[in-house]
N, C-alpha and C positions, 0 to 999 in steps of 0.2 A: 453310502454303505449301510447295510442292514446291521442292527445291533446284534452282536454275537457272531457276525459273519467272519470267516477266516481272513486274515490279512494276506493279500496276495499282490501287493503293489510291486510292479516290475516283473511279475511272473510272466513267462511266455505262454502263449496259447497255441493250440493246434487249430488251424483253419481247415475245415472240412468243406470240400468243393463237390459239386454234383458230378456224377459219372459222365454226363454228357460233355463236360469240359475236357475230359482226359482220354487220351488214347492209351489203352491197356492191352498189351499183347505179350505172348511168349516169343522168344527168339533164340534159335540155336547159334552158338558161337564156337569156334575152335577152342580146344582146351588150352592152347598156347596163349590165348587172350586173357587167361585168368590172372596173370601177374600184373597186367596193366589194364584191368577190366574197365575202370572208369574212363580212361583215355580212349579205349576201343569203342565203348558205347557212345561217347561223345562224338568220335570221328564217324561212326556208322549211323548216327541218329537220323540223318536225312535219307538213308537207305531203308531204315527200319520203320520210319514214320514220314509223314509229309512235312515235318518240322526240321528247321536248321538248329543246331545246338546253340548258336549265338542268341537265338530269339526264343528259347524254350527252357522250361524247367523240366527236369526229368530225374527219375530215380529208378533203381533196379534192385532185384534180389536174385541170387542164384537159387534156382528151384531144384535142379538135378545136375549131377556131374557123372559123366561116363568116361570110358577109357580115352576117347579122343575128342569129346565135345562137352560143353556145358549148356544148360538151358537156363535162360534168365526170364524173369517176369519184369517187363519194362512198363513204366507209367510215364507219360510225357504230356505236357500241355503248352500251349502258346503263352509266352511271357506277357504279351499285350492283353491277354484275357485276365491274368491274375494280378498284374502290376497295379492297376487302379485300386484294388482292394487292399493290397499290402500298403500302398501309399496312404490310403484313408485311415487305416488302423495305426500306422506309424505317426501320422499327424495328431492322433489322439493318445500318443504315448503307450500304445498297445503293441507289445513285442510279439511277433509271430515266430514261434520256435520251430514250427513245422507245418507242412501242408499234407493232407491226405485226402483220399477219395472216399465218398460216403459209404460205398459198399465195404471197403476195407476197414473203415472205422466201425461200422456196424458189426462186421465179423469179429473183429478183435474184442469189442465190448461183449458180444455174445459169448465168445470163448472164455473171457474173464468171468462172466456171470455164471457160466457152467462149471467153473472151478478148475479149468485147465484140462489136461489130458489131450484128447483129440476132439475137434469139433468140425463137422461138415456144415458149412454155411451156404445157404442158397437164396437167391432172389429171382422171382419170376414176375415179369410184367408184360405189357403189350408188345414191347420191343424185343423181348427174348428172355434169356436167362443168364445168370452169372452164378457160379458155384466155386467155393474155395474150401480147402482143407487146411486147418490150423492144428499143429502139433506142438505141444510144449511152448506155446506162445509165439510160434513162428509160422508164417504162411508157407505151406509145403506144395500146394498146387492151386491153380486157378484156371478155370475154363469159362468161356462165354460164347454165346451164339444165338441164333434165331431158332424159334420153334415153328413147325409147319402150321400153315393155316388149317383151320378145321374146328371140329367140336372139342369141347373141354376134355373129355376122356382121351382122345387121341393125342392132344397136346401134352397132357400129363404123362401118358405112356412114353412119348418122345423125350420128355424131360427126364424121366426115370432112366431111360436108356443112356442118355448123355452124362448122367452123374454116376452111373455104375462104375466106370473106371476109377473115380475118386474114392468110392466106397471100397473097392478092391485094394487100392493103394493104402487106405487107412487100415484095413485088415492086415496087410503085410507089415505095417508099422506098429502093430500092437493092439489089435482088437477093433471092435465096432465103435465108431465115433458117436458122440452125441450129435443130434441133427437139429438145426435151427432153420426155419423158413422165415424170410422177411419179404414183405410186400408181395405176397402170393396172389397175383392177379392173372390167372391163366387165360 
C-alpha cells in the first residue's frame, strides 16, 4: 500500500467488462409483467437472448412505461465467460460488488464529471455506434447499431440521424443535454 493511500481493505470493486462480452438490447414487455419483472426477465431470457438464465448473468432497467407495456434495457452475458475472473479475484480476497459494461461505466463517469443534469453519451468505432441518455444519474435511453459503409462525412451524417431521437427525448425532459463523445473513430 502507498503511504497516505486510503484504507479500503475488504471494499468491493466494480468489475468493468468489454462490450463485446455482453448482449445489450431493448425489449418490450407487457405492463402486467412489472409486478414480477425479475422473474419474467429470467423466464424470457432465452427468448430475448441466446443465453439460458441458469448459465447467464443479467440485469435490466425500465427505460419507459406506457399504458399497456414497458420497455426494458437488458444486459446479459454468459456465466462461463465471467466466472473465471470472479474466481481469480475471490482467490485474492477481492470482493466484486458489481459488474458493468465499459460503455455504461464511461457514460456514468462522464455524467458525473459534467455535474449531473442530462448527458448524451456516444461512442463510435469501426463496429458501429452506441449512444445513451443519462438524466439525474439514471440511464433513460440507449441505442446501438451499425453505420453504413462509406466515407467519413456520410457515416457522421448517419450517426447524427440516429442520435436525433435521443436529443429530442432530452429536450422533452428539460433542455439540451451536455454531450460527450468517447472513442470517436468514424
